[in-house]
C-alpha positions in Angstrom: -1.6 15.7 -41.6 -4.5 16.7 -43.8 -7.9 15.3 -42.9 -11.3 15.1 -44.6 -13.5 18.0 -43.4 -16.5 16.8 -41.3 -19.9 18.1 -42.2 -21.5 16.8 -39.0 -20.4 16.5 -35.4 -20.1 12.8 -35.0 -17.7 10.4 -33.4 -15.0 10.8 -36.1 -15.3 14.6 -35.7 -14.7 14.3 -32.0 -11.6 12.2 -32.7 -10.4 14.7 -35.3 -11.0 17.7 -33.0 -9.1 16.1 -30.2 -6.1 15.4 -32.4 -6.1 18.8 -34.0 -6.5 20.5 -30.6 -3.5 18.6 -29.3 -1.4 19.6 -32.2 -2.4 23.2 -32.0 -1.8 23.5 -28.3 1.6 21.8 -28.9 2.5 24.6 -31.3 1.1 27.3 -29.0 2.2 25.9 -25.7 5.3 28.0 -25.2 3.5 31.2 -26.3 0.6 30.6 -23.9 3.1 29.7 -21.1 4.9 32.9 -21.7 1.8 35.1 -21.1 0.6 33.1 -18.0 1.7 36.1 -15.9 -1.0 36.3 -13.2 -0.5 36.0 -10.3 3.1 34.9 -10.7 5.2 34.1 -13.7 5.1 30.3 -13.3 4.4 29.9 -17.0 2.4 26.6 -17.1 -1.1 27.4 -18.6 -0.2 26.2 -22.1 1.4 23.0 -20.6 -1.6 22.4 -18.4 -4.0 22.7 -21.3 -1.9 20.5 -23.5 -1.8 17.7 -20.8 -5.5 18.0 -20.3 -6.3 17.6 -24.0 -3.7 14.9 -24.3 -5.6 12.9 -21.7 -8.9 13.6 -23.5 -7.5 12.5 -26.9 -6.0 9.3 -25.4 -9.4 8.4 -24.0 -11.1 8.9 -27.4 -8.4 6.9 -29.1 -9.0 4.0 -26.6 -12.7 4.0 -27.5 -11.9 3.8 -31.2 -9.3 1.1 -30.7 -11.8 -1.0 -28.8 -14.3 -0.8 -31.7 -11.7 -1.3 -34.3 -10.7 -4.6 -32.7 -14.3 -5.8 -33.2 -14.8 -4.2 -36.6 -13.2 -6.9 -38.8 -11.1 -6.1 -41.8 -9.5 -2.6 -42.4 -11.8 -0.1 -44.0 -14.9 -1.3 -42.1 -14.4 1.1 -39.2 -14.8 4.8 -38.6 -11.9 5.6 -40.9 -14.2 4.9 -43.8 -16.4 7.9 -43.0 -17.3 10.2 -45.8 -17.2 14.0 -45.9 -20.8 14.2 -47.2 -22.4 12.5 -44.1 -21.8 11.2 -40.6 -19.5 8.3 -39.9 -22.1 5.6 -39.6 -22.4 3.6 -36.4 -23.1 0.5 -38.5 -19.6 0.8 -39.9 -18.2 -0.4 -36.6 -17.1 2.9 -35.0 -18.2 4.3 -31.6 -21.3 6.4 -31.3 -21.2 10.2 -30.8 -22.2 9.7 -27.1 -19.4 7.2 -26.6 -16.8 9.5 -28.2 -17.8 12.7 -26.4 -18.2 10.8 -23.1 -14.7 9.5 -23.4 -13.4 12.9 -24.3 -15.0 14.5 -21.2 -13.9 11.7 -18.9 -10.3 11.8 -20.2 -10.1 15.5 -19.8 -11.5 15.3 -16.2 -9.0 12.7 -14.9 -6.1 14.4 -16.8 -7.0 18.0 -16.0 -4.0 20.1 -14.9 -4.0 23.5 -13.3 -6.9 25.9 -13.1 -7.3 26.5 -16.8 -7.1 22.7 -17.6 -9.7 22.0 -14.9 -12.0 24.6 -16.5 -11.4 23.3 -20.0 -12.4 19.8 -18.7 -15.7 21.2 -17.5 -16.3 23.0 -20.8 -15.8 19.7 -22.6 -18.1 17.9 -20.1 -20.7 20.6 -20.6 -20.6 19.9 -24.4 -20.7 16.2 -23.8 -23.9 16.5 -21.6 -25.8 18.0 -24.5 -24.4 15.7 -27.2 -25.0 12.6 -25.1 -28.6 13.6 -24.6 -28.9 13.5 -28.4 -27.5 10.0 -28.5 -30.5 8.7 -30.5 -28.6 10.0 -33.5 -25.1 9.1 -34.8 -24.4 12.8 -35.2 -25.5 16.3 -34.5 -25.8 19.4 -36.7 -25.3 23.1 -36.2 -28.2 23.5 -33.9 -26.8 20.8 -31.6 -23.4 22.4 -31.6 -24.9 25.7 -30.6 -26.7 24.1 -27.6 -23.4 22.3 -26.7 -21.4 25.5 -26.7 -24.0 27.3 -24.5 -24.1 24.5 -22.0 -20.3 24.3 -21.9 -20.0 28.0 -21.0 -22.7 27.9 -18.3 -21.4 24.7 -16.7 -17.9 26.1 -16.5 -19.2 29.2 -14.7 -21.1 27.1 -12.3 -17.9 25.1 -11.5 -16.0 28.2 -10.4 -16.7 29.5 -7.0 -16.3 33.2 -7.8 -16.4 33.8 -11.6 -14.4 36.8 -12.8 -14.6 38.6 -16.2 -11.6 38.9 -18.4 -10.8 35.2 -18.1 -11.4 32.0 -20.0 -15.0 32.1 -18.7 -15.6 35.4 -20.5 -14.1 33.9 -23.7 -16.3 30.8 -23.4 -19.4 32.9 -23.0 -18.6 35.0 -26.0 -18.1 31.9 -28.1 -21.5 30.6 -27.1 -23.1 33.9 -27.8 -21.6 34.1 -31.3 -22.4 30.5 -32.0 -26.1 31.1 -31.1 -26.3 34.0 -33.5 -24.9 31.9 -36.4 -27.1 30.1 -38.9 -26.1 27.0 -40.9 -24.1 23.9 -40.3 -21.4 23.0 -37.8 -18.7 24.7 -39.8 -20.6 28.0 -39.7 -21.3 27.7 -36.0 -17.8 26.7 -35.2 -16.4 29.6 -37.2 -18.7 32.1 -35.5 -17.8 30.8 -32.1 -14.1 31.1 -32.9 -14.4 34.6 -34.1 -16.5 35.6 -31.1 -14.0 34.1 -28.7 -11.1 35.7 -30.6 -12.7 39.1 -30.2 -13.4 38.5 -26.5 -9.8 37.4 -25.9 -8.5 40.6 -27.4 -10.7 42.6 -25.0 -9.6 40.8 -21.8 -6.9 43.4 -20.9 -9.6 46.0 -20.6 -11.5 43.8 -18.1 -8.6 42.9 -15.8 -6.2 45.8 -14.9 -3.4 43.3 -14.2 -3.6 42.1 -17.8 -3.6 45.7 -19.0 -0.5 46.6 -17.0 1.4 43.5 -18.3 0.2 44.2 -21.8 -1.0 40.6 -22.5 -4.3 38.8 -23.1 -5.6 36.1 -20.8 -3.6 32.9 -21.1 -6.4 30.5 -20.4 -8.6 32.3 -22.9 -5.9 32.1 -25.5 -5.8 28.4 -25.0 -9.6 28.1 -25.5 -9.4 30.1 -28.7 -6.7 27.7 -29.9 -9.0 24.7 -29.2 -11.9 26.4 -31.0 -9.7 27.1 -33.9 -9.1 23.3 -34.1 -12.8 22.9 -34.1 -13.1 25.1 -37.2 -10.4 23.1 -38.9 -12.3 19.9 -38.1 -15.2 21.1 -40.1 -13.5 23.1 -42.8 -10.1 21.5 -43.3 -8.5 24.8 -43.0 -6.6 26.4 -40.1 -8.2 29.8 -39.1 -6.2 32.9 -38.7 -4.2 33.9 -35.5 -6.2 33.6 -32.3 -5.5 37.2 -31.2 -2.7 39.5 -30.4 -0.8 38.0 -27.5 0.6 41.4 -26.4 -1.6 44.4 -26.6 0.9 47.2 -26.0 4.5 47.7 -24.8 4.9 46.5 -21.3 5.6 49.0 -18.6 8.9 49.0 -16.7 7.5 48.4 -13.3 5.3 45.5 -12.4 4.4 45.3 -8.7 2.5 42.0 -9.2 5.6 39.9 -9.7 8.0 41.0 -12.4 7.7 41.7 -16.1 5.4 38.8 -16.8 3.0 39.3 -13.8 -0.5 39.6 -14.8 -2.6 37.2 -17.0 -5.2 34.7 -16.4 -7.4 35.2 -13.3 -9.5 32.2 -13.9 -8.8 32.2 -10.9 -5.1 31.7 -11.8 -3.2 28.8 -13.2 -0.3 30.0 -11.2 -0.1 28.4 -7.9 -0.6 31.7 -5.9 -3.9 33.5 -6.3 -4.5 37.1 -5.8 -8.2 38.1 -5.4 -10.3 39.3 -8.2 -11.0 42.9 -8.9 -13.1 44.9 -6.4 -16.7 43.8 -6.4 -15.9 40.2 -7.5 -13.7 38.6 -4.9 -11.9 41.3 -3.1 -9.3 44.0 -3.7 -7.6 44.1 -7.1 -4.1 44.8 -5.9 -3.5 41.8 -3.8 -3.1 43.6 -0.5 -3.5 40.4 1.6 -1.7 37.3 2.6 -1.7 34.9 -0.3 -2.5 31.2 0.3 0.5 29.0 0.7 -0.5 25.9 -1.3 -2.3 24.7 -4.4 -4.2 21.5 -3.7 -5.6 19.3 -6.5 -7.2 15.9 -6.3 -9.7 13.6 -8.0 -12.6 12.7 -5.7 -15.2 9.9 -5.8 -18.2 11.3 -4.0 -22.0 11.9 -4.4 -23.5 15.3 -5.3 -24.6 16.1 -1.8 -21.2 15.5 -0.3 -19.6 17.6 -3.0 -22.0 20.5 -2.3 -20.8 20.4 1.4 -17.2 20.2 0.2 -17.6 23.3 -1.9 -18.8 25.3 1.1 -16.0 24.1 3.3 -13.2 24.7 0.8 -14.6 28.1 -0.1 -14.1 29.1 3.6 -10.6 27.5 3.7 -9.2 29.2 0.6 -9.8 30.7 -2.8 -9.4 29.9 -6.5 -11.9 27.1 -5.9 -13.0 25.1 -9.0 -14.8 21.8 -8.7 -15.7 20.1 -11.9 -17.2 16.7 -12.9 -20.3 14.7 -11.9 -21.7 11.2 -11.9 -19.6 10.4 -8.8 -16.2 11.6 -10.1 -14.9 15.1 -9.5 -11.7 17.1 -10.0 -11.1 19.5 -7.1 -8.8 22.6 -7.3 -8.2 25.1 -4.5 -5.6 27.5 -3.1 -5.3 27.2 0.7 -3.0 27.9 3.6 -3.8 24.5 5.3 -3.3 21.8 2.6 -4.0 19.1 5.2 -7.4 20.5 5.9 -8.2 20.7 2.2 -7.4 17.0 1.8 -9.2 16.1 5.0 -12.3 17.8 3.6 -12.0 15.6 0.6 -11.7 12.5 2.8 -14.9 13.5 4.6 -16.7 13.9 1.3 -15.6 10.7 -0.3 -12.4 9.1 -1.6 -9.7 11.6 -2.8 -6.8 10.3 -4.8 -4.2 11.5 -7.3 -3.5 14.2 -4.7 -1.1 17.0 -5.9 0.1 19.7 -3.4 2.2 22.5 -4.7 3.9 25.0 -2.3 3.6 28.5 -3.7 7.2 29.2 -2.7 8.3 26.8 -5.4 6.6 28.8 -8.1 8.1 32.0 -6.6 11.5 30.5 -6.8 11.0 29.6 -10.4 9.9 33.1 -11.2 12.9 34.6 -9.4 15.2 32.1 -11.1 13.9 33.2 -14.5 15.4 36.6 -13.9 18.8 35.2 -12.9 21.3 33.4 -15.0 20.1 29.9 -16.0 21.2 27.2 -13.6 23.8 24.9 -15.2 22.2 21.5 -15.9 23.7 18.5 -14.2 25.4 15.9 -16.3 23.0 12.9 -16.0 19.6 12.0 -14.5 17.2 9.1 -14.3 13.5 9.6 -14.8 11.3 6.7 -13.9 7.6 5.9 -13.8 6.6 4.2 -10.6 3.2 2.6 -9.6 3.0 3.6 -5.9 4.0 6.2 -3.3 6.4 3.8 -1.6 8.4 3.1 -4.7 8.3 6.8 -5.6 10.1 7.5 -2.3 12.6 4.7 -2.9 13.4 5.9 -6.4 13.8 9.5 -5.2 16.2 8.4 -2.5 18.3 6.7 -5.2 18.4 10.1 -7.0 15.8 9.4 -9.7 13.0 11.8 -10.7 9.9 9.7 -10.1 6.6 10.1 -12.0 3.8 8.5 -10.0 1.4 6.3 -12.0 -1.7 5.4 -9.9 -3.8 2.4 -10.9 -5.7 3.0 -14.0 -4.0 6.4 -14.5 -0.9 6.0 -16.6 1.0 9.3 -17.2 0.8 11.0 -20.6 3.8 11.7 -22.7 3.6 15.4 -21.8 3.9 14.5 -18.1 7.1 12.5 -18.9 8.5 15.4 -20.8 7.8 17.7 -17.9 9.7 15.2 -15.6 12.7 15.3 -18.0 12.7 19.1 -17.8 12.5 19.0 -14.0 15.5 16.6 -13.9 17.5 19.4 -15.6 20.2 17.3 -17.0 22.1 17.1 -20.3 21.7 13.3 -20.4 18.6 11.4 -19.2 17.9 7.7 -18.8 14.1 7.0 -19.0 12.6 4.0 -17.3 8.9 3.5 -18.2 8.6 0.4 -15.9 5.5 -0.8 -17.9 5.3 -2.5 -21.2 2.1 -0.5 -22.1 4.0 2.8 -21.6 6.8 2.1 -24.0 5.3 4.1 -26.9 4.3 6.9 -24.6 7.8 7.0 -23.2 9.3 6.9 -26.7 7.2 9.9 -27.7 8.4 11.8 -24.6 12.0 10.9 -25.3 11.7 12.2 -28.9 10.2 15.5 -27.7 13.0 15.9 -25.1 15.6 15.3 -27.8 14.2 18.2 -29.8 14.9 20.3 -26.8 18.6 19.3 -26.7 18.5 16.6 -24.1 20.2 13.3 -24.8 17.7 10.6 -23.8 18.1 6.9 -23.7 14.9 4.8 -23.2 15.4 1.5 -21.4 12.3 -0.6 -22.1 11.7 -1.8 -18.5 8.4 -3.6 -18.1 8.1 -3.6 -14.3 9.2 -1.4 -11.4 11.4 -4.2 -10.1 13.4 -4.1 -13.4 13.8 -0.4 -12.9 15.1 -1.1 -9.4 17.7 -3.4 -10.8 18.7 -0.9 -13.5 19.0 1.9 -10.9 21.2 -0.2 -8.7 23.9 -0.3 -11.3 23.5 3.3 -12.4 26.8 5.2 -12.3 26.6 8.9 -13.4 30.3 9.2 -13.6 30.9 6.7 -16.4 30.3 7.3 -20.1 26.6 7.6 -21.0 26.6 4.7 -23.4 28.3 2.4 -20.9 25.9 3.4 -18.2 22.9 2.7 -20.4 24.3 -0.7 -21.5 24.9 -1.7 -17.8 21.4 -0.5 -16.8 19.8 -2.3 -19.7 21.6 -5.5 -19.0 20.6 -5.4 -15.3 17.0 -4.8 -16.2 17.0 -7.5 -18.8 18.5 -10.0 -16.4 15.6 -9.5 -13.9 12.5 -11.6 -14.3 9.4 -10.0 -13.0 6.1 -11.1 -11.7 3.0 -9.6 -10.0 0.1 -11.0 -7.9 -3.2 -9.3 -8.7 -6.9 -9.9 -8.2 -9.0 -10.6 -11.3 -11.7 -7.9 -11.9 -13.8 -10.1 -14.2 -14.1 -13.5 -15.8 -11.7 -14.0 -18.7 -9.6 -16.4 -20.6 -5.9 -16.5 -19.7 -2.9 -18.6 -20.6 -3.5 -20.6 -17.4 -7.2 -21.2 -18.0 -10.4 -19.4 -17.2 -10.4 -17.1 -14.2 -13.4 -15.7 -12.3 -13.8 -12.2 -10.8 -12.1 -12.2 -7.5 -9.6 -14.9 -8.3 -5.9 -14.3 -7.3 -3.7 -14.3 -10.4 0.1 -14.8 -10.6 1.6 -13.2 -13.7 5.2 -14.1 -14.7 6.8 -11.8 -17.3 3.4 -10.5 -18.2 1.5 -13.8 -18.7 -0.9 -15.4 -16.2 0.9 -18.5 -14.8 -1.1 -19.2 -11.7 -4.8 -18.9 -10.7 -5.8 -19.5 -7.1 -7.8 -18.3 -4.2 -5.2 -17.4 -1.6 -2.7 -14.6 -2.0 0.1 -16.2 -0.1 -0.2 -19.6 -1.9 -0.3 -18.0 -5.3 2.7 -15.8 -4.5 4.7 -18.8 -3.2 3.9 -20.8 -6.4 5.0 -17.9 -8.5 8.2 -17.5 -6.6 9.1 -21.2 -6.8 8.6 -21.1 -10.6 10.8 -18.1 -11.0 13.6 -19.5 -8.8 13.5 -22.8 -10.5 15.5 -21.1 -13.3 18.0 -19.8 -10.7 18.6 -16.5 -9.1 20.7 -14.6 -6.5 18.4 -11.8 -5.3 14.6 -11.7 -4.8 12.9 -8.2 -4.6 9.4 -8.1 -3.1 7.3 -4.9 -3.3 4.2 -5.2 -1.1 1.1 -3.2 -1.9 -1.2 -1.7 0.7 -4.1 -4.2 0.0 -1.9 -7.3 0.4 -1.9 -9.3 3.7 1.1 -8.2 5.7 2.2 -11.8 6.4 2.8 -12.7 2.7 6.3 -11.3 2.6 7.2 -12.9 5.9 6.1 -16.3 4.5 8.0 -15.7 1.3 11.2 -14.6 3.1 11.0 -17.8 5.2 10.5 -19.9 2.2 13.6 -18.5 0.4 15.7 -18.9 3.6 14.7 -22.6 3.9 14.7 -23.7 0.2 17.1 -21.4 -1.5 20.1 -20.9 0.7 22.2 -18.8 -1.7 19.4 -16.3 -2.4 19.0 -13.0 -0.7 15.6 -11.2 -0.2 14.8 -7.5 -0.1 11.4 -6.2 0.8 9.9 -2.7 0.0 6.6 -1.1 0.7 5.0 0.0 -2.5 1.9 1.8 -1.2 -1.3 1.9 -3.3 0.3 0.4 -6.4 -2.5 -1.7 -8.0 -0.8 -5.1 -7.7 -0.9 -6.9 -4.4 2.7 -7.9 -4.8 5.5 -7.2 -7.3 8.3 -9.8 -7.5 11.7 -9.5 -9.1 14.4 -12.2 -9.4 17.9 -11.4 -10.5 
């Protein structure tokens, strides 16, 4: 969609840049994945960058949505910005500091893979400079030059052992070219793009593994794509191609891992890292035992603890990248002992959203790429679940589970990836959250363009998803299966017991921070002080309309006796009703309740 070119770098320009970057990465994702050849052909750099930017864009949209709710009638908000000046703060939109802060935070919590993690730090580096200039609603070319330089320097500092010929080299070249440019934001952005483009084309001459494979660095290609979107933000025109993806015909023999082995030592998006060229991090030919696991997690910790963590993880493994600040960090490392890497995080602070990938899985994918494609199964279920306990329960039932931790809903790209992992011709998608319906719809639409038949059942709670999964029969006709699952979900009333985070108006009255709330079908129905009492009241109200089965999903922070009390209450007062209890883990809500 055409947009009005922005003369200044203001909040609206940040929003436009995020949207254009996401679209550009969406178009380039497969191409970037295809050249992600170092150290194994796991082909995920483009996807990781897309997911990182998607998270950044969602965070920026959330900031704009919050302001638009308070801005009054349409046309009063940031959408009224003119091309001949900055979008005025007095018009009701967010400030530049708010927009870039949201962009950086969204990228940090959504960063995927090594290149995605480095991109998050690049955006954070830009945000640091632009936030310092928060006395203005916008910045000019001089401010953009400073932001690009700080981005490149902060990204290098985040990587334990920087290597040339990677996205770090491309970022530095962009900053150099931007500093040499004169003029407004458009001129600086165009110069940075051209400098990055030239640096990208030169990466095969800096890393021999890229030269042998005949490709440019995948992470660098992604950054050039993002900088191209920045040019379009200020000019309204898409710049030319980023750079040749292949630089010469590939040789027949590729000892590093097949015909696609070789791009992107950043250090590596692929989950198995070879060392850098001699003089940087070790021998260039990978004559050593590779780490067995990729470990990634978000970490809440102070600066001193993170400094100690860096030292410990650098001893444990390689490909170490730690990005973030202000108490929140994204940690990425390749190690042989995944448990030790996580324990190091526990000692430093509170790690969460922990993802551990065994390198053998990536090797298997690479080997499978050279064999005949595996025949997809007929049907699969993909479901979003709020806690580890339910993830295990869904997986045991045959579903592909996507874990959504509290405050961290999955992006549409993550759901598309889950559909791909399910490897089925037909997929039933269960979002299990009313707020995820549009995200799930976007994922379903994308999967359909890839030839997968997808049915979205608008489940609003994990207990509705359990009911739907209970009647799932892969052997019957797809439409019949979807109707049965939809009917079972719709016949299940759902409730949750949570703790209020702040004072607010509710449908049951005013609640204070710390109050226990009982929500039935999404609306607050009970306000109290005791978890067990509120849960019992909620259950009584739900069963007053009848029911045959009660499903209770207990969160880690709930008192262990609450389910015992509720089970006893059902046995005594509702003789024909059965009760099933599951452990949900760290799911956000103290208790989930379903009544069928």
